[in-house]
C-alpha positions in Angstrom: 109.5 93.5 124.9 108.1 96.7 123.0 104.8 98.4 123.8 103.1 96.7 120.9 100.1 94.1 121.3 101.9 91.0 120.2 102.1 89.8 124.0 98.8 88.3 123.0 98.3 86.6 119.7 97.0 83.7 117.8 98.8 81.2 116.1 98.9 82.2 112.6 102.2 82.2 110.9 103.5 83.2 107.4 102.5 79.7 106.0 98.6 80.4 106.9 99.0 83.6 105.0 100.5 82.0 102.1 97.9 79.4 101.8 95.1 82.1 102.3 96.4 84.3 99.2 97.3 81.3 97.0 93.6 79.8 97.5 89.8 80.7 97.3 90.0 83.3 100.2 92.5 85.5 98.3 90.2 85.4 95.1 87.3 86.3 97.3 89.5 89.5 98.5 90.0 90.3 95.0 86.5 90.3 94.2 85.7 92.6 96.9 88.4 95.2 97.0 89.6 94.8 93.3 93.3 94.1 92.2 95.0 96.5 94.7 93.4 94.2 97.5 93.1 97.1 100.1 90.6 99.6 101.3 90.0 102.4 98.9 92.1 101.1 95.9 93.7 103.9 93.8 92.5 106.7 95.7 93.9 105.6 98.7 97.3 104.8 97.3 97.5 108.3 95.7 96.5 109.8 99.3 99.3 107.9 100.9 101.9 108.8 98.3 100.9 112.4 98.8 101.4 112.2 102.3 104.7 110.2 101.9 106.2 112.5 99.4 106.7 110.0 96.5 108.6 111.7 93.6 110.2 110.7 90.5 113.6 110.1 92.3 111.9 107.9 95.2 113.1 104.4 95.5 110.1 102.4 97.2 109.8 99.2 98.8 106.4 97.8 99.1 106.3 95.2 102.1 103.6 92.7 101.3 103.0 93.7 97.8 100.4 91.1 96.8 99.4 91.7 93.2 101.7 94.7 93.0 98.9 97.2 91.5 99.9 100.1 93.8 103.6 99.7 92.9 102.5 99.8 89.1 100.4 102.8 89.7 103.3 104.5 91.7 105.6 104.1 88.8 103.2 105.4 86.1 102.2 108.1 87.9 105.6 109.6 89.5 108.0 107.7 87.3 109.8 106.5 90.5 111.4 102.9 91.2 109.5 100.2 93.2 110.3 96.9 94.7 107.5 94.7 95.9 108.5 92.3 98.6 105.8 89.3 99.4 106.0 85.8 100.8 103.5 84.3 98.5 105.1 82.9 95.4 101.8 82.8 93.5 101.4 86.6 93.8 104.8 87.4 93.1 104.6 85.6 89.9 101.3 87.2 88.8 102.8 90.6 89.9 105.7 90.1 87.6 103.7 89.0 84.7 101.2 92.1 85.0 104.3 94.6 85.4 105.8 93.0 82.3 102.5 93.4 80.4 102.1 97.2 81.5 105.7 97.8 80.1 107.1 98.7 83.5 109.7 96.1 84.3 112.5 98.7 84.1 111.0 100.5 87.1 108.9 97.9 89.0 110.3 94.5 90.2 109.3 91.7 92.9 111.0 89.8 95.2 110.0 86.7 97.2 110.9 87.0 100.8 110.0 87.5 104.3 109.2 91.0 105.8 110.9 90.1 109.0 114.1 89.4 107.3 114.1 91.5 104.2 116.4 90.4 101.6 118.0 94.0 101.0 120.9 96.0 102.1 120.6 98.6 104.5 119.8 102.2 103.5 118.6 100.9 100.1 115.3 102.7 99.8 114.0 106.2 100.4 110.5 104.8 101.0 109.0 102.0 102.8 105.5 101.4 102.1 102.4 99.3 103.0 98.8 98.9 102.5 96.4 97.1 104.9 98.6 93.9 105.0 101.1 94.4 107.9 98.0 93.0 110.1 98.9 89.5 108.9 102.8 89.9 110.2 103.4 87.9 113.2 106.2 90.4 114.8 105.2 94.1 113.8 108.3 95.3 116.2 110.6 93.5 113.8 108.9 94.6 110.8 109.3 98.2 111.7 112.9 97.7 112.9 113.8 96.1 109.4 111.9 98.9 107.5 114.2 101.5 109.6 117.4 99.3 108.4 116.6 99.4 104.8 115.7 102.9 104.8 118.2 105.6 103.7 118.9 108.5 106.2 116.1 111.0 105.6 113.9 108.2 104.4 110.1 107.9 104.9 107.9 105.0 106.2 104.3 105.3 105.1 101.6 102.5 105.4 97.9 102.0 106.4 96.6 99.1 108.5 93.4 97.4 110.1 93.6 98.2 113.8 92.0 97.4 117.1 90.7 100.8 118.1 88.3 99.9 121.2 87.8 97.4 123.8 86.4 93.9 123.0 85.9 90.8 125.1 88.6 87.7 124.9 85.7 86.1 122.6 85.3 88.9 120.4 89.2 89.5 119.9 89.8 85.8 119.1 86.9 85.9 116.5 87.8 88.9 114.7 91.1 88.1 114.5 90.5 84.5 113.7 88.1 85.2 110.8 91.0 87.4 109.1 93.8 84.9 110.1 95.6 87.7 111.7 97.8 86.8 114.7 96.9 90.1 116.1 95.9 93.6 115.2 98.1 96.5 116.5 96.7 99.6 118.1 97.4 103.5 116.9 99.6 104.0 120.1 101.1 100.6 119.7 102.3 101.3 116.1 103.6 104.9 117.2 105.4 103.2 119.9 107.2 100.8 117.8 108.0 103.5 115.5 109.7 105.7 117.8 111.3 102.7 119.7 112.9 101.9 116.2 114.3 105.7 116.0 111.6 107.4 113.5 110.7 110.8 114.1 108.0 113.2 113.1 105.5 110.5 113.5 102.1 111.4 112.2 98.9 109.2 112.3 95.5 109.6 110.8 92.2 107.7 111.8 90.3 106.3 108.8 87.9 104.3 111.0 84.6 106.0 109.9 85.4 105.3 106.3 86.5 101.7 107.2 83.1 101.1 108.6 81.5 102.5 105.3 83.9 100.0 103.4 82.8 97.2 105.6 79.1 97.8 104.9 79.9 97.8 101.0 81.7 94.5 100.9 79.1 92.8 103.0 76.5 94.3 100.7 78.6 93.0 97.5 79.0 89.5 99.0 75.1 89.4 99.8 74.0 90.6 96.1 76.3 90.5 93.1 78.6 88.0 94.2 76.8 85.3 96.3 76.1 83.1 93.5 79.6 83.4 92.1 81.0 82.4 95.5 78.6 79.5 96.2 79.0 78.2 92.6 82.7 78.4 92.4 83.5 77.4 96.2 80.4 76.1 97.8 77.8 77.1 100.3 79.9 76.6 103.3 82.5 79.1 102.1 79.8 81.6 101.1 78.3 81.3 104.8 81.7 81.6 106.5 82.6 84.6 104.6 79.1 86.2 105.1 79.2 85.5 108.9 82.7 86.7 109.2 82.0 89.9 107.3 78.9 90.6 109.0 80.5 90.5 112.6 83.3 92.6 111.3 81.1 95.3 110.0 79.2 95.3 113.5 82.7 95.7 115.3 83.3 98.4 112.9 80.3 100.2 113.6 80.7 99.6 117.5 84.2 101.2 117.3 86.0 98.0 118.2 88.1 97.7 114.9 89.2 100.5 112.2 91.9 101.5 110.0 94.9 104.2 110.1 97.6 105.4 108.2 101.1 106.2 109.7 104.0 108.4 108.9 107.6 108.4 109.9 110.9 109.7 109.2 114.5 108.3 109.6 116.8 110.8 110.9 119.4 112.2 108.4 
């Protein structure tokens, strides 16, 4: 057993994530976050790309790629090739449609598949990438091992994720993870240990938790104001109230230093 957090986890599986992002909850997150469906949108994508050293020669694998907006951004900005991997068929189909509409099918493609058993040969990519999505993965040590396998020697793993950054009661832990359908959140030390144990070197971490709390406030404000009528009319008052309650608790937890967000960089030895 690795030194991550998975010893304690909720009973959410890949099927639950597929249901979420195929239905109204997935639409709600798009309303709040935009088509990139991660904190900070295009600005955060460019910041991570800079730290990862993405160039025109990069072969990037985006694990849990959703609609593929960051993949199109990377291809347009750097001229690199990007493959998105996602388990939700609806997301993959829409990502393919948008890449075709943007004229990027020569550089951007998408595969339906599981992050814990990636459908690629070893040493196929120079960058393995993720943005705020690995919190949904049930076995993060296996995910990191797969990332190491598909990376070429000298390649880079670069990702951001939502994290547990402070102590919480068992009730708070279950409530916060349960609202998001996370099986569990990793910690800074947990991810660093998993990266190290899989063989990555030159590991760098960066804490974005203060900024994360600000984003939580903005999402909650958006839901309560400009999105309230759309959510109630489209999906019912019950869904709105559940979303408002969950976002309120997540915002309070971010302010209290229980949950946060971070970025991670590691190198596969040559």
